[in-house]
C-alpha positions in Angstrom: -18.4 -8.6 27.1 -19.7 -5.1 27.1 -16.5 -3.7 28.2 -14.8 -5.6 25.3 -17.2 -4.2 22.8 -16.7 -0.6 24.3 -12.8 -1.0 24.1 -13.0 -2.2 20.6 -15.1 0.7 19.6 -13.1 3.1 21.5 -9.8 1.8 19.7 -11.6 2.3 16.3 -12.6 5.7 16.9 -9.1 6.6 18.3 -7.6 5.3 14.9 -10.0 7.3 12.8 -9.5 10.4 14.7 -5.6 9.7 14.2 -6.1 9.4 10.4 -8.4 12.5 10.4 -5.8 14.6 12.4 -3.2 13.4 10.0 -5.3 14.4 7.0 -6.0 17.9 8.4 -2.5 18.4 9.4 -1.4 17.5 5.6 -4.0 20.1 4.1 -2.6 22.7 6.6 1.1 22.1 5.3 3.2 22.8 2.1 2.1 19.7 0.2 4.5 17.5 -1.7 1.6 14.8 -2.0 -0.5 17.2 -3.9 2.4 17.8 -6.3 2.7 14.1 -6.7 -1.0 13.8 -7.3 -1.1 16.4 -10.0 1.9 14.7 -11.8 0.2 11.5 -11.7 -3.1 13.0 -13.1 -1.2 14.8 -15.9 0.6 11.4 -16.8 4.2 12.7 -15.8 4.9 9.5 -14.1 6.6 10.8 -10.8 9.2 8.8 -8.9 7.6 7.1 -5.9 8.7 8.6 -2.5 11.5 7.1 -0.9 10.2 6.0 2.5 11.2 3.1 4.9 8.4 1.2 6.3 8.3 -1.5 9.1 7.4 -4.9 8.1 4.4 -6.5 9.9 3.5 -9.3 7.7 6.1 -11.4 5.8 4.1 -13.7 3.5 6.0 -13.3 0.3 4.6 -16.3 -1.4 3.4 -14.4 -4.4 6.6 -12.2 -4.7 9.3 -12.9 -7.3 11.8 -15.4 -5.9 14.7 -12.9 -6.2 13.1 -10.3 -3.7 11.3 -12.7 -1.2 14.1 -12.4 1.3 13.4 -9.0 1.7 10.3 -9.7 3.6 12.7 -10.9 6.4 14.2 -7.5 6.9 12.9 -5.2 9.7 12.2 -2.5 7.4 11.4 -2.2 3.7 11.2 0.6 1.1 9.7 0.6 -2.4 13.0 1.5 -3.8 14.2 -2.1 -2.6 11.8 -3.5 -5.1 13.1 -1.6 -8.1 13.1 -3.6 -11.3 9.6 -5.0 -10.8 6.3 -3.6 -11.3 4.8 -2.6 -7.8 1.2 -2.4 -6.5 1.2 -0.4 -3.5 -2.1 -0.4 -1.5 -2.8 1.7 1.5 -5.5 0.5 3.9 -6.3 0.1 7.6 -7.9 -2.9 9.5 -11.0 -0.5 10.4 -11.7 0.7 6.7 -14.9 -0.9 5.5 -13.8 -0.4 1.8 -10.5 -1.9 2.5 -12.1 -5.0 3.9 -14.4 -5.4 0.6 -11.4 -5.0 -1.7 -9.1 -7.4 0.1 -10.3 -10.5 -1.7 -9.5 -9.0 -5.0 -6.2 -8.0 -4.2 -5.4 -11.4 -2.8 -6.6 -13.2 -6.0 -4.8 -10.7 -8.2 -1.6 -11.3 -6.5 -2.0 -15.0 -6.8 -2.8 -14.7 -10.4 0.4 -12.7 -11.1 2.6 -14.7 -8.8 6.4 -14.0 -9.6 5.6 -11.3 -11.9 3.9 -8.3 -9.8 4.9 -7.2 -6.5 1.8 -6.3 -4.2 2.8 -4.5 -1.2 0.2 -3.5 1.4 0.9 -0.3 3.6 -1.2 -0.4 6.9 -1.8 3.5 7.8 -2.2 4.7 11.4 -3.3 1.3 12.8 -2.3 -0.9 15.8 0.0 -4.0 14.7 -2.3 -6.5 16.2 -5.4 -5.4 14.6 -3.3 -5.0 11.1 -2.1 -8.8 11.5 -5.6 -10.1 12.6 -6.9 -8.4 9.4 -4.2 -9.8 7.2 -4.7 -13.2 8.6 -8.5 -13.0 8.3 -8.4 -12.2 4.5 -5.5 -14.6 3.8 -3.2 -11.9 2.2 -0.5 -13.6 0.2 1.8 -10.6 0.1 3.9 -8.5 2.4 2.5 -5.6 4.4 4.2 -2.8 6.4 3.0 -0.1 8.6 3.3 3.6 8.2 2.1 6.7 9.9 1.2 10.3 8.8 4.2 10.8 6.9 2.9 8.4 4.2 -0.4 10.4 4.0 1.6 13.5 3.6 4.2 12.1 0.9 1.6 10.2 -1.1 -1.0 12.8 -1.0 -3.6 10.4 0.3 -7.1 11.6 0.6 -9.0 8.6 2.0 -8.5 4.9 2.5 -8.1 2.7 0.4 -5.7 4.0 -2.2 -3.8 2.1 -4.6 -0.6 3.3 -6.4 0.9 1.4 -9.6 4.6 1.7 -9.7 6.4 0.5 -12.9 9.7 -1.2 -13.0 11.7 1.9 -13.1 10.1 3.3 -9.8 7.7 5.7 -11.4 4.0 5.9 -10.4 1.9 5.3 -13.7 -1.5 5.3 -12.0 -3.4 5.7 -8.7 -6.9 4.4 -7.7 -8.7 6.4 -5.0 -11.1 4.5 -2.9 -12.2 0.9 -3.3 -11.1 -1.2 -6.1 -13.1 -3.1 -8.7 -11.8 -5.7 -11.1 -11.8 -3.0 -14.1 -9.9 -0.4 -12.2 -7.3 -2.9 -11.0 -6.9 -4.3 -14.4 -6.4 -0.7 -15.8 -3.8 0.1 -13.0 -2.0 -3.0 -13.7 -1.8 -2.3 -17.5 -0.5 1.2 -16.9 2.6 -0.4 -15.3 3.4 -2.0 -18.6 4.3 1.4 -20.3 8.0 1.4 -19.1 9.6 -1.9 -19.1 13.1 -2.4 -17.6 15.4 -5.2 -17.1 15.1 -7.0 -13.8 18.1 -6.9 -11.5 18.8 -9.0 -8.3 17.6 -7.8 -5.1 19.9 -5.9 -2.8 21.2 -8.0 0.2 
């Protein structure tokens, strides 16, 4: 038992160190993420970065019917969800604030079933740890994995962070840190500024 506890603590420390190293790397590089952050803060609604993520959790039960089949792919991009408002939540299994907000996100996704796409992005984590987190918190939407590239392109500062993408693929708002019911509602409201007709999901 002591060996198992030590192994778990060591794995958590490695994950934290990897995220810290990625954040330091981002700060030392010409930063597209900083430009994106400034654009969001000044209400210029930048386009969401075009990244492809590996799917690790395929529960699409709260997604609109037309895009549920996308969860069966090996990889998924936010661009694939164009035509629907998307809440993109960056998290990790070792993040305490991520654990505290998980039930709020799950309830919000269930309440907006078929209308808003919730997408979890697990950052610098182990697949097994991520799946255990998702199962423990009964997450009713698809989750994908990413490494340092997401940190750099989205300008992540610390987990969790939540981006609100409208139907046209533009970022309308962002919440840095743990969500509360009021901040989530504000973010969801911001996505309604640019309605667009829905179109079928790409095969």
